[in-house]
KEKE-3310 file (N, C-alpha, C; in steps of 0.2 Angstrom, whole numbers, plus 5000, padded with zeros to 4 digits):
npx = (4927:4929:4932:4921:4925:4939:4940:4935:4945:4957:4953:4955:4968:4977:4985:4994:4998:5004:5015:5022:5025:5034:5045:5049:5052:5060:5056:5049:5034:5025:5029:5027:5013:5009:5014:5007:4994:4995:4998:4987:4977:4983:4981:4967:4964:4971:4963:4951:4955:4955:4943:4932:4935:4928:4933:4946:4946:4939:4949:4959:4954:4952:4966:4969:4962:4967:4979:4991:4990:4977:4970:4975:4974:4967:4954:4949:4936:4935:4948:4964:4971:4979:4992:5000:5016:5017:5013:5023:5028:5017:5010:5015:5009:4994:4997:5005:4995:4987:4994:5005:5019:5021:5022:5035:5039:5029:5031:5044:5041:5033:5042:5051:5043:5037:5047:5052:5062:5066:5064:5055:5044:5040:5036:5025:5017:5014:5007:4996:4989:4985:4978:4967:4961:4958:4948:4939:4935:4930:4919:4912:4912:4906:4911:4903:4897:4908:4913:4904:4905:4918:4917:4910:4918:4930:4937:4940:4949:4959:4964:4970:4982:5000:5008:5017:5013:5000:5004:5010:4999:4992:4985:4990:4985:4975:4966:4967:4956:4951:4955:4956:4957:4956:4963:4977:4988:4994:4984:4986:4989:4988:5001:4997:4990:5001:5009:5000:4999:5013:5013:5004:5010:5022)
npy = (5016:5029:5046:5059:5072:5071:5063:5071:5080:5072:5068:5079:5079:5076:5063:5068:5080:5074:5068:5079:5084:5074:5075:5088:5088:5077:5064:5048:5041:5034:5037:5051:5053:5047:5056:5068:5064:5062:5074:5082:5076:5079:5093:5094:5088:5097:5109:5105:5106:5119:5124:5128:5141:5154:5166:5164:5154:5161:5171:5163:5158:5170:5173:5165:5171:5182:5176:5171:5158:5154:5163:5159:5145:5132:5122:5107:5097:5093:5091:5097:5108:5118:5126:5136:5139:5147:5142:5137:5147:5154:5145:5145:5155:5151:5139:5142:5149:5138:5128:5133:5132:5119:5116:5114:5102:5093:5093:5087:5075:5069:5068:5059:5047:5044:5044:5054:5069:5082:5095:5092:5087:5099:5107:5100:5100:5113:5115:5106:5113:5125:5120:5113:5124:5132:5124:5124:5137:5139:5131:5138:5135:5136:5139:5132:5122:5115:5110:5101:5092:5087:5082:5070:5063:5062:5052:5042:5050:5052:5039:5038:5044:5043:5035:5044:5057:5057:5057:5069:5078:5075:5063:5051:5040:5035:5022:5011:5000:4994:4989:4993:4991:5004:5012:5023:5021:5007:5000:5002:4997:5008:5017:5017:5005:4996:4999:4996:4982:4979:4982:4973:4960:4961)
npz = (4950:4939:4944:4938:4935:4935:4925:4914:4914:4911:4898:4890:4886:4873:4862:4854:4861:4872:4865:4861:4873:4877:4869:4872:4886:4887:4891:4894:4887:4896:4909:4908:4906:4918:4927:4924:4927:4940:4944:4941:4949:4962:4962:4962:4974:4982:4980:4985:4999:5001:4998:5006:5008:5001:4996:4994:4984:4974:4972:4967:4955:4949:4947:4936:4925:4918:4913:4901:4897:4899:4890:4878:4876:4866:4861:4853:4847:4861:4865:4869:4857:4855:4864:4876:4882:4893:4905:4912:4920:4924:4932:4945:4953:4956:4962:4973:4980:4983:4989:4996:5006:5003:4989:4983:4989:4984:4970:4970:4975:4966:4956:4962:4965:4952:4943:4935:4928:4940:4936:4926:4933:4940:4930:4924:4935:4936:4923:4925:4935:4929:4918:4925:4932:4922:4915:4925:4926:4913:4914:4922:4936:4952:4969:4978:4971:4965:4977:4981:4970:4972:4985:4982:4974:4979:4986:4976:4968:4977:4978:4966:4967:4970:4984:4992:4989:4994:5008:5010:5007:5018:5020:5025:5032:5023:5016:5002:4997:4986:4970:4953:4935:4930:4938:4939:4947:4956:4969:4987:5004:5018:5027:5040:5042:5041:5052:5062:5061:5063:5077:5082:5080:5087)
capx = (4923:4933:4928:4919:4929:4945:4939:4935:4952:4961:4951:4957:4975:4978:4991:4999:5001:5009:5021:5025:5028:5039:5051:5051:5054:5064:5054:5046:5027:5021:5031:5024:5006:5008:5015:5002:4988:4996:4998:4980:4974:4985:4978:4960:4964:4973:4957:4946:4957:4954:4936:4928:4936:4926:4937:4953:4944:4938:4956:4963:4951:4954:4973:4969:4958:4972:4985:4992:4988:4970:4968:4977:4973:4962:4951:4946:4933:4936:4955:4969:4974:4985:4994:5005:5020:5018:5011:5029:5029:5011:5007:5017:5004:4989:5000:5007:4989:4983:4998:5010:5026:5021:5023:5041:5039:5025:5034:5049:5038:5031:5048:5054:5039:5036:5054:5054:5066:5064:5061:5049:5038:5038:5033:5019:5012:5011:5003:4990:4985:4983:4973:4962:4958:4955:4942:4934:4933:4926:4913:4908:4911:4906:4914:4899:4896:4914:4914:4899:4908:4924:4915:4907:4923:4937:4940:4943:4954:4965:4966:4974:4988:5005:5007:5020:5009:4995:5007:5011:4993:4988:4981:4994:4981:4970:4967:4964:4954:4949:4959:4953:4962:4956:4967:4983:4993:4992:4981:4991:4987:4992:5006:4994:4989:5007:5011:4996:5001:5019:5012:5001:5015:5027)
capy = (5021:5035:5052:5062:5078:5069:5060:5076:5083:5068:5067:5085:5078:5072:5059:5073:5084:5069:5067:5085:5085:5069:5078:5094:5087:5071:5059:5043:5042:5031:5041:5058:5052:5046:5063:5073:5062:5063:5082:5084:5073:5083:5100:5093:5087:5104:5113:5102:5108:5127:5126:5131:5149:5156:5172:5161:5151:5166:5174:5158:5158:5177:5173:5162:5174:5186:5173:5170:5151:5154:5167:5156:5138:5131:5115:5104:5090:5092:5090:5103:5108:5123:5127:5142:5137:5151:5138:5135:5152:5157:5141:5146:5159:5147:5133:5145:5150:5132:5123:5137:5129:5112:5115:5111:5095:5089:5091:5083:5068:5067:5066:5053:5042:5042:5044:5060:5074:5086:5100:5090:5087:5106:5110:5097:5102:5120:5113:5103:5118:5130:5116:5112:5130:5135:5120:5126:5144:5138:5128:5143:5131:5140:5135:5127:5116:5111:5107:5095:5087:5084:5077:5064:5060:5063:5045:5039:5054:5050:5032:5038:5047:5039:5036:5049:5063:5057:5058:5076:5081:5074:5057:5045:5034:5033:5015:5009:4993:4991:4991:4991:4993:5011:5016:5024:5018:5001:5002:5000:4998:5014:5016:5016:4998:4992:5001:4992:4975:4978:4982:4966:4954:4962)
capz = (4946:4938:4945:4932:4934:4934:4918:4910:4913:4907:4891:4886:4884:4867:4861:4850:4866:4875:4861:4861:4880:4878:4866:4876:4892:4886:4896:4891:4887:4902:4915:4907:4907:4925:4930:4922:4930:4947:4946:4941:4956:4967:4961:4964:4982:4985:4979:4990:5005:5002:4994:5011:5008:4994:4995:4992:4978:4969:4970:4963:4948:4946:4945:4929:4920:4914:4911:4894:4896:4898:4884:4871:4875:4862:4861:4847:4849:4868:4867:4868:4851:4855:4870:4877:4887:4899:4911:4916:4924:4927:4937:4952:4957:4959:4966:4979:4984:4985:4993:5000:5006:5001:4982:4981:4991:4980:4964:4971:4977:4959:4952:4965:4964:4946:4940:4930:4931:4944:4932:4922:4938:4942:4924:4923:4940:4934:4918:4928:4939:4924:4914:4929:4934:4915:4914:4930:4924:4907:4916:4927:4942:4958:4974:4982:4966:4965:4984:4981:4966:4975:4990:4980:4970:4983:4988:4970:4966:4981:4976:4960:4969:4973:4991:4994:4988:4999:5014:5010:5007:5024:5019:5026:5034:5018:5014:4996:4998:4980:4964:4946:4930:4928:4942:4936:4951:4960:4976:4992:5011:5021:5032:5046:5043:5042:5059:5066:5061:5067:5084:5084:5079:5092)
cpx = (4928:4929:4927:4923:4936:4945:4939:4942:4957:4959:4953:4964:4976:4984:4996:5002:5006:5016:5025:5029:5034:5045:5053:5054:5059:5062:5050:5038:5023:5023:5027:5017:5005:5009:5010:4996:4989:4996:4991:4976:4976:4982:4971:4959:4966:4967:4952:4948:4956:4947:4932:4929:4934:4930:4943:4951:4943:4945:4960:4960:4952:4961:4973:4966:4962:4978:4985:4989:4981:4967:4970:4976:4967:4960:4948:4943:4935:4943:4959:4972:4979:4986:5000:5009:5021:5016:5017:5031:5023:5008:5009:5012:4999:4992:5002:5001:4986:4988:5004:5016:5026:5022:5029:5041:5035:5028:5040:5047:5036:5037:5051:5050:5037:5042:5055:5058:5063:5060:5055:5043:5036:5034:5026:5014:5009:5006:4996:4986:4982:4977:4967:4958:4955:4948:4937:4931:4928:4919:4909:4907:4912:4909:4910:4898:4902:4915:4910:4902:4914:4922:4913:4913:4930:4940:4944:4949:4960:4968:4971:4981:4994:5005:5011:5017:5003:4998:5007:5005:4989:4984:4985:4990:4975:4972:4963:4962:4953:4954:4956:4958:4961:4961:4974:4989:4990:4989:4986:4987:4991:4997:5003:4992:4995:5010:5007:4998:5008:5018:5009:5006:5021:5024)
cpy = (5027:5041:5056:5068:5076:5066:5065:5079:5079:5068:5073:5084:5073:5068:5064:5077:5080:5069:5073:5086:5080:5072:5084:5093:5081:5066:5054:5044:5040:5036:5048:5058:5051:5053:5068:5071:5063:5070:5084:5082:5077:5090:5099:5092:5094:5109:5111:5105:5115:5129:5129:5139:5151:5162:5169:5158:5156:5170:5169:5158:5165:5176:5169:5166:5178:5183:5172:5163:5151:5158:5164:5149:5137:5123:5113:5097:5088:5091:5096:5103:5113:5125:5133:5139:5141:5148:5137:5141:5154:5152:5141:5150:5155:5142:5136:5146:5144:5128:5127:5133:5122:5111:5112:5104:5091:5088:5087:5076:5065:5064:5059:5047:5039:5041:5048:5065:5079:5092:5099:5090:5094:5108:5107:5099:5109:5119:5111:5108:5123:5126:5115:5119:5133:5131:5123:5133:5143:5135:5132:5139:5135:5136:5130:5121:5112:5107:5100:5090:5084:5080:5070:5060:5059:5057:5042:5043:5053:5044:5033:5042:5042:5040:5042:5056:5063:5059:5066:5080:5079:5068:5051:5039:5032:5025:5013:5001:4990:4993:4988:4993:5000:5015:5017:5021:5012:5003:4999:5001:5004:5012:5014:5008:4994:4993:4997:4985:4974:4978:4975:4961:4955:4960)
cpz = (4945:4939:4938:4930:4932:4926:4913:4908:4909:4900:4887:4883:4878:4866:4858:4856:4870:4871:4861:4868:4880:4875:4870:4882:4892:4891:4892:4892:4894:4908:4914:4909:4915:4929:4930:4926:4938:4949:4946:4947:4962:4967:4964:4971:4985:4985:4984:4997:5007:5000:4999:5011:5001:4992:4991:4985:4973:4967:4966:4956:4945:4943:4938:4924:4916:4912:4903:4892:4895:4892:4878:4871:4871:4862:4854:4848:4857:4870:4865:4861:4850:4862:4871:4883:4893:4905:4915:4921:4928:4932:4944:4956:4960:4964:4973:4984:4987:4990:4997:5000:5004:4993:4980:4983:4987:4974:4964:4972:4970:4956:4955:4964:4957:4941:4934:4933:4935:4941:4928:4927:4940:4936:4923:4929:4939:4928:4921:4932:4934:4920:4919:4931:4927:4914:4919:4928:4918:4909:4921:4934:4948:4963:4977:4977:4966:4972:4984:4976:4969:4981:4988:4976:4973:4984:4982:4967:4970:4980:4970:4961:4972:4980:4994:4994:4993:5006:5015:5010:5013:5024:5020:5028:5029:5016:5007:4996:4991:4975:4958:4941:4928:4932:4939:4940:4955:4967:4981:4999:5013:5026:5039:5047:5044:5049:5063:5067:5064:5074:5086:5084:5084:5099)
residu = (MET:THR:PRO:ILE:LEU:LEU:SER:GLN:LEU:ARG:SER:THR:ILE:SER:SER:SER:LEU:ILE:SER:ILE:PHE:CYS:LYS:LYS:PHE:GLU:GLU:ASN:GLU:ILE:ALA:LEU:ARG:LYS:SER:ILE:ASP:ALA:SER:ILE:CYS:THR:VAL:LEU:ILE:GLY:LEU:ASP:SER:ILE:ILE:ASN:SER:ASN:VAL:LEU:TYR:ASP:LYS:ILE:ILE:ASP:SER:ILE:SER:ASN:SER:ASN:PHE:TYR:LYS:THR:ILE:GLU:PHE:GLU:ASN:GLY:LYS:ILE:SER:SER:ILE:ASN:TYR:SER:PHE:GLU:GLU:GLU:GLY:PHE:ILE:PRO:LEU:ASN:LEU:ILE:PHE:SER:ILE:LYS:ARG:SER:ARG:ILE:SER:GLU:MET:ILE:SER:ASN:GLU:ILE:GLY:VAL:LYS:SER:GLU:THR:ALA:LYS:ALA:LEU:LEU:ASN:PHE:ALA:VAL:MET:LEU:THR:LEU:SER:HIS:LEU:LYS:ASN:GLU:LYS:GLN:LYS:ALA:LYS:LEU:LEU:GLN:SER:THR:LEU:ASP:SER:GLU:LYS:ARG:ASN:ILE:ILE:LYS:ALA:LEU:PRO:THR:GLY:ILE:ARG:VAL:ILE:LEU:GLY:TYR:SER:ASN:PHE:VAL:CYS:GLU:ASP:TYR:ASN:GLU:THR:ASP:THR:PHE:PRO:SER:VAL:LYS:SER:ASN:PHE:ILE:ASN:GLN:PHE:LEU:ASP:LYS:VAL:PHE:LYS)
# end
């Protein structure tokens, strides 16, 4: 079952935007879509890790309020119709608040696991955080309500992440037992299971 919040964010991204990004970043469509999806999931799990701090969450939301991205982004029929490329610079502020020193490692892992250029991965992670926070601000999503939403959807969001991102975010022992066609990435058993089996057969 696809998480509702993740589905809402995915649905804002139109085919025309993907085409524009493909030309801008010189990447193929499949890799670009996977990179955006992985970036959005990463941001949601990052928010889950800091959501207990209302002060920090409010600071992150405030950081989006005065951004050019938030002021100029436009939607038509629920999809992005106009975008400001300021996200390439403005995204660093909320990313640093959410992930601190892990930010660079995360974008490099997206690049390595999905096969997009390093600069593309950085830019799309910036885009994902600005899009996600803009959506939450538009929905007037308070910390307590977001925490409840993420608690119920967290497992399926983690399932949609590449294994390397899970490790960086602290979910190296996470086990994906079920796989369905709506998953962006194939489900895998965690490193923990592999290590266990190695010990058994030794």
